[in-house]
C-alpha positions in Angstrom: 120.7 69.8 65.2 117.5 71.7 65.6 116.2 72.1 69.2 113.1 73.8 70.5 112.7 75.7 73.7 109.6 77.1 75.4 109.8 80.5 77.0 107.3 82.2 79.3 107.8 85.9 79.4 105.6 87.7 81.9 105.4 91.5 82.4 103.3 93.5 84.8 100.7 94.2 82.1 100.9 91.3 79.7 102.6 88.0 79.0 103.6 85.7 76.2 104.6 82.2 75.5 107.3 81.8 72.8 108.8 78.9 70.9 112.5 79.3 70.4 114.2 77.4 67.6 118.0 77.1 67.4 119.6 75.5 64.4 122.9 76.0 62.6 124.0 78.7 65.0 120.9 80.9 64.5 117.9 81.6 66.6 114.3 82.0 65.5 111.2 82.8 67.6 107.5 82.1 67.2 105.0 83.7 69.5 102.5 81.1 70.5 100.2 83.1 72.8 99.8 86.6 74.2 97.5 87.5 77.1 96.8 90.3 79.6 98.1 90.2 83.1 95.3 91.7 85.1 95.4 93.1 88.6 92.7 92.0 91.0 91.4 94.6 93.4 89.6 93.2 96.4 89.4 93.7 100.2 91.4 97.0 99.9 94.4 95.3 98.2 95.8 94.5 94.8 96.7 91.0 93.8 98.1 89.1 90.8 96.0 86.3 89.4 98.7 83.5 89.5 96.1 80.8 88.6 95.3 82.7 85.4 99.0 83.0 84.6 99.4 79.3 85.2 96.5 78.5 82.9 98.1 80.6 80.2 101.4 78.6 80.6 99.4 75.4 80.2 97.6 76.7 77.2 100.9 77.5 75.5 102.2 74.1 76.3 99.1 72.5 75.0 99.6 74.1 71.6 103.1 72.6 71.6 101.7 69.2 72.5 99.0 69.4 69.8 101.6 70.2 67.2 103.7 67.3 68.2 106.8 69.5 68.9 109.4 68.0 71.1 110.7 70.8 73.3 114.0 70.5 75.1 113.0 72.6 78.1 110.9 75.3 79.6 112.0 78.6 81.2 110.1 81.4 83.0 110.9 85.1 83.6 108.8 87.7 85.3 109.0 91.2 86.8 110.8 91.4 90.2 110.1 91.6 93.9 106.7 89.9 94.2 106.2 86.5 95.8 103.8 83.7 96.8 103.2 82.0 100.1 102.9 78.2 100.2 101.2 76.4 103.1 102.0 73.3 105.0 99.8 71.2 102.7 101.6 72.4 99.6 98.9 74.7 98.4 99.0 78.4 97.6 97.7 80.4 100.6 96.6 83.4 98.7 97.1 85.1 95.3 100.4 87.1 95.5 100.0 90.8 96.5 101.1 93.2 93.8 104.0 95.6 94.2 101.5 98.4 93.2 99.6 97.8 96.5 99.8 100.8 98.8 100.3 98.8 101.9 104.1 99.5 101.8 103.7 103.3 101.7 105.7 104.7 104.6 106.8 101.3 105.8 110.4 101.5 104.4 111.2 104.6 106.5 109.5 102.8 109.5 111.7 99.8 108.9 114.9 101.9 108.8 113.9 103.6 112.1 112.9 100.6 114.1 114.6 97.5 112.6 117.7 97.9 110.5 119.2 101.2 109.4 119.2 102.4 105.8 122.9 102.4 105.3 123.2 98.9 106.9 120.6 97.5 104.5 122.5 99.0 101.5 125.8 97.7 102.8 124.4 94.2 103.0 122.5 94.1 99.7 123.8 96.9 97.4 120.2 97.4 96.2 118.5 100.7 95.6 115.7 101.7 97.9 112.1 101.3 96.6 109.2 101.0 99.0 107.9 97.9 97.2 111.0 95.8 97.5 110.3 92.4 98.9 111.9 93.2 102.3 109.5 96.1 102.9 106.5 94.2 101.6 107.2 91.4 104.1 107.7 93.9 106.9 104.4 95.6 106.1 102.6 92.2 106.1 104.2 91.3 109.4 103.1 94.6 110.9 99.6 94.0 109.5 99.4 90.5 110.9 99.0 89.0 107.4 97.5 85.5 107.8 99.1 84.1 104.8 102.6 85.1 106.0 101.8 83.9 109.5 101.0 80.3 108.2 103.5 80.0 105.3 106.0 77.2 105.0 107.6 78.6 101.8 108.1 82.0 100.2 108.6 81.7 96.5 109.3 84.6 94.1 107.0 84.7 91.1 109.0 82.8 88.5 110.0 80.2 91.2 106.3 79.9 92.2 105.3 79.2 88.6 108.1 76.7 88.2 107.0 75.0 91.4 103.4 74.7 90.0 104.9 72.9 87.0 107.4 70.7 88.8 106.6 70.6 92.5 110.2 71.7 93.2 110.9 74.8 95.3 113.9 76.9 94.3 115.2 80.4 94.8 116.7 81.6 91.5 119.5 84.0 92.0 118.6 86.9 89.7 115.0 87.2 91.0 116.1 86.9 94.6 118.5 89.8 94.1 115.6 92.2 93.5 114.2 91.5 97.0 116.6 93.6 99.0 117.4 90.5 101.1 120.2 88.9 99.1 123.9 89.5 100.0 125.8 89.5 96.7 129.0 88.8 98.5 127.9 85.5 99.9 125.5 84.7 97.0 122.7 83.9 99.4 119.9 85.5 101.3 121.0 87.5 104.3 119.9 85.7 107.5 119.9 89.1 109.4 117.4 90.6 106.9 115.2 87.5 106.7 115.0 87.2 110.4 114.2 90.9 110.7 110.8 90.1 109.1 110.2 87.0 111.2 111.4 84.4 108.6 114.3 81.9 108.4 116.3 80.6 105.5 114.2 77.4 105.5 111.2 79.5 104.3 112.9 79.9 100.9 113.9 77.4 98.3 117.5 76.3 97.6 119.5 79.0 95.8 120.1 78.2 92.1 122.0 80.0 89.4 120.6 80.6 85.9 120.9 77.5 83.8 120.1 75.0 86.6 117.6 72.3 86.0 114.7 72.7 88.6 112.8 69.5 87.8 110.5 68.0 85.2 106.8 68.5 84.5 104.6 66.7 87.0 102.4 63.8 85.9 99.4 66.2 86.2 100.9 68.7 83.8 102.1 66.0 81.4 98.5 64.7 81.2 97.1 68.2 80.6 99.5 69.1 77.9 100.2 65.8 76.2 104.0 66.3 76.8 106.4 64.1 78.5 108.7 64.8 81.5 110.1 68.0 80.0 112.8 69.7 82.1 112.1 73.2 83.6 115.2 75.3 83.7 115.9 78.2 86.0 116.6 80.9 83.4 117.4 84.4 84.7 114.0 84.8 86.4 114.1 88.5 86.6 113.1 89.9 83.1 115.8 92.5 83.1 118.5 89.8 83.8 117.2 87.8 80.9 117.2 91.0 78.7 120.8 91.9 79.6 121.9 88.3 78.9 120.7 89.0 75.3 122.8 92.1 74.7 124.6 91.2 71.4 128.0 92.6 72.7 131.2 91.4 71.1 133.3 92.1 74.3 133.0 93.3 77.8 133.6 97.0 77.0 129.9 98.0 76.9 127.1 99.5 78.8 123.5 98.7 78.3 120.3 100.6 78.3 117.1 98.6 78.6 114.7 101.1 77.2 111.0 101.1 77.7 108.5 102.7 80.1 111.5 102.7 82.4 115.1 102.9 81.4 117.7 100.8 83.1 121.3 101.8 82.3 124.2 99.7 83.7 127.2 97.6 83.2 128.2 94.0 83.9 130.6 93.7 86.8 132.5 90.7 88.1 132.0 92.0 91.6 129.2 94.0 93.3 130.0 97.7 93.7 128.9 98.7 97.2 130.6 101.9 98.5 130.0 105.4 99.6 129.7 106.7 96.0 127.3 104.0 94.8 125.2 104.6 97.9 125.2 108.4 97.3 124.1 107.9 93.7 121.5 105.2 94.6 122.9 102.6 92.2 121.8 99.0 92.5 123.6 95.6 92.3 121.3 92.9 90.9 122.2 89.4 90.0 123.4 88.5 86.4 124.4 85.4 84.6 127.6 83.5 85.1 128.4 85.2 88.4 128.1 88.7 87.1 126.5 91.6 88.8 124.2 94.0 86.9 125.3 97.3 88.3 122.7 99.8 87.1 120.5 102.7 87.8 116.8 103.1 87.1 115.8 106.2 85.0 112.4 107.4 84.2 112.2 106.5 80.5 109.4 106.7 78.0 106.9 107.0 80.8 107.0 110.7 80.3 106.2 110.5 76.6 103.5 107.7 77.1 101.7 109.8 79.7 101.7 113.0 77.6 100.5 111.0 74.6 97.4 109.9 76.5 96.5 113.6 77.2 97.0 114.9 73.7 94.0 115.5 71.4 92.7 112.6 69.4 94.1 113.8 66.1 97.6 113.8 67.7 97.1 110.4 69.3 96.2 109.0 65.8 99.7 109.9 64.5 102.2 107.1 64.5 105.1 107.4 66.9 107.6 108.2 64.0 105.2 110.9 62.7 104.8 112.6 66.1 108.4 112.2 67.0 109.5 113.4 63.6 107.5 116.6 64.0 109.4 117.3 67.3 112.7 117.5 65.3 111.5 120.8 63.9 111.5 122.3 67.4 114.5 124.3 68.7 117.0 122.0 70.4 117.4 122.3 74.2 114.6 125.0 74.4 113.3 123.4 77.6 115.2 120.8 79.8 113.9 118.8 82.7 115.3 116.2 85.1 113.3 113.1 84.1 113.8 111.6 87.5 112.4 114.5 89.5 109.7 113.5 92.0 107.3 115.8 90.1 107.1 113.2 87.3 106.5 110.1 89.4 102.8 109.8 88.9 101.2 113.3 88.4 97.5 113.8 87.5 98.7 115.5 84.4 102.2 114.8 82.9 101.8 117.8 80.6 101.1 120.2 83.5 103.9 118.6 85.5 106.5 119.3 82.8 105.1 122.8 82.3 105.3 123.5 86.1 108.9 122.3 86.2 109.9 124.6 83.3 108.2 127.6 85.0 109.9 126.9 88.3 113.3 126.7 86.5 112.5 129.9 84.5 112.6 128.3 81.1 110.3 128.5 78.0 107.2 126.5 78.7 106.5 123.8 76.1 102.9 124.0 74.9 102.5 121.9 71.8 102.9 118.1 71.5 106.1 118.7 69.4 107.6 121.0 72.0 106.8 118.5 74.8 108.2 115.6 72.8 111.4 117.4 72.0 111.8 118.5 75.7 111.4 114.9 76.8 113.9 113.5 74.3 116.5 116.2 74.8 116.2 115.7 78.6 116.4 111.9 78.5 119.6 112.0 76.4 121.2 114.4 78.8 120.2 112.3 81.8 121.7 109.2 80.0 124.9 111.2 79.6 125.0 111.9 83.3 124.4 108.3 84.3 126.9 107.0 81.6 129.5 109.3 83.1 128.9 107.8 86.5 129.2 104.3 85.1 132.5 105.2 83.6 133.7 106.1 87.2 132.8 102.6 88.4 133.7 100.4 85.3 137.0 98.5 85.3 136.9 98.6 81.4 136.7 101.3 78.8 133.0 101.7 77.8 133.1 102.3 74.1 129.6 101.3 73.1 126.1 101.6 74.5 123.7 98.8 73.6 120.0 99.9 73.7 117.6 96.9 74.0 113.9 96.6 74.4 111.0 98.6 72.9 112.9 101.9 73.0 115.5 100.5 70.6 113.1 101.3 67.8 113.1 105.1 68.7 115.6 106.3 66.1 115.5 110.0 67.2 116.2 109.3 70.8 118.9 106.7 69.9 120.7 109.3 67.8 120.4 111.9 70.5 121.9 109.4 72.9 124.9 108.7 70.7 125.4 112.5 70.3 125.0 113.2 74.0 127.3 110.4 75.1 129.9 110.7 72.3 130.0 106.9 71.8 128.6 104.4 69.3 125.0 103.3 70.1 123.8 99.9 68.9 120.1 99.5 69.0 118.4 96.1 69.2 117.1 93.5 69.7 113.6 94.6 70.7 112.4 91.3 72.2 115.5 90.8 74.3 113.9 89.3 77.4 112.5 86.2 75.6 115.8 85.8 73.7 117.8 85.7 76.9 115.4 83.2 78.4 115.7 80.9 75.4 119.5 81.2 75.1 120.0 80.3 78.8 117.9 77.2 78.1 120.1 76.5 75.1 123.2 76.8 77.4 121.6 74.3 79.9 121.1 71.9 77.0 124.8 72.1 76.0 124.2 74.0 72.7 126.5 76.9 73.8 129.4 77.0 76.2 129.1 80.5 77.7 127.5 83.9 77.5 129.9 85.1 74.7 128.9 82.2 72.5 125.3 83.0 73.3 125.8 86.6 72.3 127.5 85.7 69.0 124.5 83.6 68.1 122.1 86.5 69.0 124.2 89.0 67.1 124.0 86.7 64.0 120.3 86.2 64.4 118.8 89.7 65.0 119.0 93.0 63.2 120.6 95.9 65.0 121.1 99.5 64.0 124.3 101.5 64.7 124.2 105.2 65.5 127.5 107.2 65.5 127.8 110.6 67.2 127.1 113.2 64.5 125.6 116.1 66.3 127.1 119.4 67.3 129.5 118.4 70.1 129.8 121.9 71.4 126.1 122.4 71.5 125.6 119.1 73.5 128.4 120.1 75.9 126.7 123.5 76.5 123.3 121.9 76.9 124.7 119.4 79.4 126.2 122.2 81.5 122.8 123.9 81.5 121.1 120.6 82.4 123.4 120.3 85.5 122.6 123.8 86.6 118.8 123.3 86.1 118.7 120.0 87.9 120.5 121.4 90.9 117.8 123.9 91.6 
């Protein structure tokens, strides 16, 4: 039987509403709307316009209503860490502050010094340290005497807040909560010690729910606006990366994944959180997955390097398509210049080109000058960094990792995909590109009883999307030599 599902997929720069159709064991998608997600700068701070996002959800639902489509459910995924305050009267107290806001600069170290120590926080949460994690945002707001925090009755993470606006029901979805640096993956709930350290209690948060849980149904108000009935809203994996990993078209558990875009997230699915001296030393993170799994992963600076360089190149170069520009880089000598993509030098430099050139001068290497040389430097270096992180993952994995699934926009980069297969020495399967929306839709399908578990989900996905396989075919000795050189350079 054909069933329709409505997915809201929100990123930090844009969002979409998608209609998912599942019939005869296959999935199809139709993009209904696409819209910008604009930051608001006012009063010295940066905010998200949650009312605009809500209106875009309603607009997508209105299209469904006008077409007379009977949708089985609705699911929402967003980026992590950010949240909304709800007042005693049930109204939003303020637009949510954005993780890009500088109010957390220096506050993480201050928190460790005066509240709870760094290692203690990691031992509780297993989450990597970033100054914009929810814990440090809340600490900064408490120190700044933030009025919205002072008067809030509920704290809802972004996808939970949007679900609340549709249903009136307050929940705390597990995968999005795991990005906050306040969730204890061993207990499966928020840590009272960390919550209380920022002046809150467990009552300030909604009930903890796992992906696939029904939150509620559309309020009468939303039903009237959209022309729909009491459609259920499902708690899908609220964190976009969790939804994306749910869509990995793996055949068995012997895989690692690389969610490739501006940032690269490489990891494995683990039945248990991995929190020990080695994971702390390497700054790995344990985020919530589906069906009780943990997404054990590491953030890697991905195509950010290439995207920033591209903005600086002359107009005639920028007019080239990505395949044209990247293809020209293949004529450059391999491993001529190597960088550590995660060096602090590349975090947000005024000029990415100059930052790469500075790194190469400091490490006494040939300095890339042309777009082709810079592009080759970036791709070689990313593949070598992937090899390093993949090697660490093999240390932690309880299974043999014999394939890497690359998902997201980076799955279309055939040159980097081949380099990755060559560097790692394993098969690489690239695709799907739109994995976040697919994971969102398939968790709704599971909640509707159309699939039994994640492996049935993944079989449907594998049968519904096109993927490209890359086998190692490069010069193994050359890659080994380059990796040894990479390790020497990155230690400097």
